[in-house]
PATORGU-734366 format. One line per 2 residues: number of its first residue (from 0); for each residue x, y, z negated of C-alpha. Coordinates in Angstrom, 3 decimals. Layout:
NUM = X:Y:Z; ...
//
This chain:
0 = -20.535:7.388:-7.349; -17.240:6.932:-5.504
2 = -15.486:6.847:-8.957; -17.269:3.112:-8.973
4 = -16.944:2.091:-6.195; -13.504:2.478:-5.910
6 = -12.917:0.267:-9.301; -15.551:-2.574:-7.944
8 = -13.307:-2.241:-4.953; -10.193:-2.607:-6.688
10 = -11.633:-5.824:-8.534; -12.377:-7.473:-5.964
12 = -9.427:-6.809:-3.737; -7.041:-7.823:-6.906
14 = -9.779:-11.109:-7.167; -8.744:-12.060:-3.328
16 = -4.739:-11.583:-4.380; -5.377:-14.103:-7.101
18 = -6.992:-16.336:-5.476; -4.686:-16.213:-2.101
20 = -1.568:-16.811:-5.257; -3.890:-19.868:-5.924
22 = -3.846:-21.254:-2.773; 0.119:-20.866:-2.475
24 = 2.655:-18.292:-1.900; 1.923:-18.393:1.723
26 = -1.115:-17.156:1.377; -0.395:-14.549:-0.802
28 = 2.604:-13.582:2.452; -0.153:-13.781:4.600
30 = -2.611:-11.821:2.583; 0.030:-8.800:2.217
32 = 0.357:-8.579:5.787; -3.529:-8.371:6.285
34 = -3.458:-5.574:3.656; -0.761:-3.941:5.976
36 = -2.569:-4.246:8.853; -6.361:-2.518:6.989
38 = -3.848:-0.116:5.497; -3.144:1.704:8.720
40 = -7.175:1.589:9.925; -8.455:2.492:6.160
42 = -6.122:5.987:5.562; -8.468:7.159:8.164
44 = -11.337:7.386:5.935; -11.154:10.589:3.606
46 = -13.120:10.838:0.043; -13.407:12.656:-3.162
48 = -12.461:10.839:-6.727; -12.345:12.458:-9.797
50 = -12.186:15.588:-7.856; -9.172:14.499:-5.855
52 = -9.650:13.902:-2.440; -7.850:10.690:-1.084
54 = -8.051:7.726:1.945; -9.606:4.516:1.796
56 = -6.203:2.722:1.787; -5.301:4.258:-1.619
58 = -7.123:0.776:-3.225; -5.105:-1.676:-0.850
60 = -2.198:0.167:-1.476; -2.379:-0.644:-4.953
62 = -3.357:-4.302:-4.547; -0.670:-4.351:-1.965
64 = 1.894:-3.582:-4.761; 0.457:-5.886:-7.264
66 = 0.555:-8.653:-4.617; 4.467:-7.492:-4.295
68 = 5.119:-7.717:-7.833; 2.814:-11.275:-8.138
70 = 5.893:-12.612:-5.560; 8.552:-10.792:-7.555
72 = 7.435:-12.326:-11.053; 6.819:-16.213:-9.848
74 = 8.733:-16.620:-6.711; 11.466:-14.392:-7.504
76 = 13.497:-11.124:-5.495; 14.450:-12.823:-2.809
78 = 10.918:-13.984:-1.883; 8.937:-10.268:-2.896
80 = 11.956:-8.894:-0.108; 10.538:-11.468:2.368
82 = 6.992:-10.458:1.403; 7.973:-6.379:2.220
84 = 9.372:-7.743:5.503; 6.155:-9.489:6.377
86 = 4.372:-6.660:5.700; 6.582:-3.954:7.812
88 = 6.062:-6.682:10.728; 2.499:-7.042:10.476
90 = 2.321:-2.834:10.170; 4.822:-2.127:13.298
92 = 2.815:-5.465:15.363; -0.776:-3.120:14.898
94 = 0.853:-0.235:15.748; 2.158:-1.775:18.941
96 = -1.056:-3.819:20.198; -3.462:-0.670:19.623
98 = -1.276:1.756:21.504; -1.614:-0.781:24.015
100 = -5.336:-1.560:23.664; -5.694:2.632:24.349
102 = -3.510:2.639:27.558; -6.048:0.256:28.995
104 = -8.182:2.516:31.450; -11.928:1.719:30.543
106 = -14.191:1.087:32.804; -18.120:2.263:33.367
108 = -19.432:-0.409:30.973; -17.274:0.507:27.787
110 = -18.659:2.321:24.968; -16.165:1.759:22.290
112 = -13.141:3.776:23.987; -14.052:7.113:21.827
114 = -14.158:4.958:18.654; -11.028:3.482:19.236
116 = -9.284:6.329:20.276; -10.322:7.952:16.840
118 = -9.264:5.270:15.052; -6.069:4.072:15.967
120 = -4.380:7.573:17.903; -1.619:7.695:15.277
122 = 0.787:10.868:15.314; 4.326:9.422:15.449
124 = 5.185:11.682:12.413; 2.332:9.974:10.295
126 = 3.653:6.614:11.965; 7.734:7.537:10.405
128 = 6.698:8.741:7.434; 4.126:5.491:6.187
130 = 6.708:3.204:7.317; 9.455:5.211:5.926
132 = 7.690:5.542:2.142; 6.550:2.013:2.456
134 = 10.457:0.486:2.609; 11.745:2.941:0.103
136 = 9.220:2.415:-2.116; 8.637:-1.048:-2.169
138 = 12.899:-1.994:-2.142; 12.852:0.315:-5.509
140 = 9.723:-1.240:-7.094; 11.271:-4.876:-6.627
142 = 14.646:-3.628:-7.618; 13.742:-1.913:-11.018
144 = 11.039:-4.884:-11.738; 13.777:-7.235:-11.593
146 = 15.966:-5.049:-13.419; 13.465:-4.657:-16.221
148 = 12.856:-8.438:-16.207; 16.415:-9.058:-17.022
150 = 16.705:-6.222:-19.714; 13.897:-7.537:-21.550
152 = 14.553:-11.536:-21.371; 11.219:-12.055:-19.142
154 = 9.228:-9.739:-21.835; 6.982:-7.192:-21.468
156 = 5.210:-8.148:-18.742; 3.475:-4.576:-18.384
158 = 6.301:-2.545:-19.167; 8.358:-3.516:-15.310
160 = 4.653:-3.644:-14.009; 3.977:-0.255:-15.252
162 = 7.190:1.351:-14.926; 8.241:-0.788:-11.620
164 = 4.556:0.601:-10.000; 5.095:4.327:-11.014
166 = 8.585:4.811:-9.733; 8.064:3.050:-6.575
168 = 4.715:4.980:-6.048; 6.581:8.396:-7.114
170 = 8.798:8.418:-4.749; 6.648:6.923:-2.283
172 = 4.255:9.594:-2.580; 6.889:12.839:-2.490
174 = 8.161:10.616:0.992; 5.295:10.571:2.505
176 = 3.678:13.572:2.018; 7.254:15.450:2.619
178 = 7.652:13.263:5.781; 4.331:12.173:7.364
180 = 2.040:15.493:6.626; 3.780:18.788:5.378
182 = 4.596:21.073:8.030; 8.348:22.057:6.823
184 = 10.331:24.639:8.793; 13.371:22.264:8.690
186 = 11.074:19.291:10.584; 10.863:19.142:13.979
188 = 7.257:17.957:14.253; 4.499:20.142:13.237
190 = 2.965:18.963:9.998; -1.125:18.511:8.689
192 = -0.890:20.356:5.670; 1.223:23.769:5.150
194 = 4.268:23.592:3.035; 1.950:25.472:0.080
196 = -0.068:22.608:-0.277; 2.902:19.880:-0.650
198 = 2.482:19.886:-4.920; -1.109:19.910:-4.853
200 = -1.802:16.919:-2.294; 1.622:14.894:-4.125
202 = 0.064:15.325:-7.702; -3.614:14.565:-6.962
204 = -2.349:11.503:-4.331; 0.167:10.325:-7.496
206 = -2.391:10.802:-10.024; -5.191:8.541:-8.084
208 = -1.613:6.022:-7.819; -1.061:6.354:-11.650
210 = -4.860:5.053:-12.390; -4.500:2.410:-9.986
212 = -1.468:1.122:-11.525; -3.174:0.900:-14.727
214 = -5.628:-1.048:-13.629; -3.657:-3.615:-11.842
216 = -1.564:-4.690:-14.900; -4.301:-7.011:-16.145
218 = -4.487:-8.756:-13.051; -0.770:-9.115:-12.971
220 = -1.402:-11.102:-16.899; -4.035:-13.336:-15.123
222 = -1.539:-14.275:-12.676; 0.373:-16.060:-15.050
224 = -2.486:-18.467:-15.597; -3.457:-18.786:-12.273
226 = -0.048:-20.285:-11.943; -0.092:-21.920:-14.768
228 = -3.339:-24.006:-14.135; -2.102:-24.759:-10.150
230 = 1.151:-26.371:-11.768; -0.947:-28.312:-14.259
//
């Protein structure tokens, strides 16, 4: 059941990405900002998929990379880097505003504080690991994507999409698992998982990201048709 929902959810979100592209670059930038905010909420949901334990943010993260690849393909590297900055700003804004919301002392009529506390209480380590992984992985994705685009003279879209996504997602997985989750002795903040779980968690997470990367390639080809129709 989870596997079917996962695929349907990805198709739905990828379709929204194409819809944003059809409306224009500004809408795709806004979509990336929304995804960046939703990721911070959806990551709190955990479930099992293909025998692996993952979070609800995995699909959104895949669609986020698909969206920045669309910008790279159709609007250029400079605009793709700008999209990354938009995503970072949206994430930081979300974190800052939710922490202010949590700081307000609830009155006797409030009923939402426990739920808000559960969803929006973010440990500094997870926040740092998430942002660090996002910044590094997105910059690697854009760099590899455009390097391969130059080497292939704009051909083999599937190749640059898969190689750039899988390379950047590998770095993202390793950085976040190490910095955000694992209790390595050399890190000053206590971790969530023990060091002996580092590789099992990293491998499981990356395996799901490989599946998402394979699913998003057809949508990148569809984005070409969307742009052609828009410009015709």
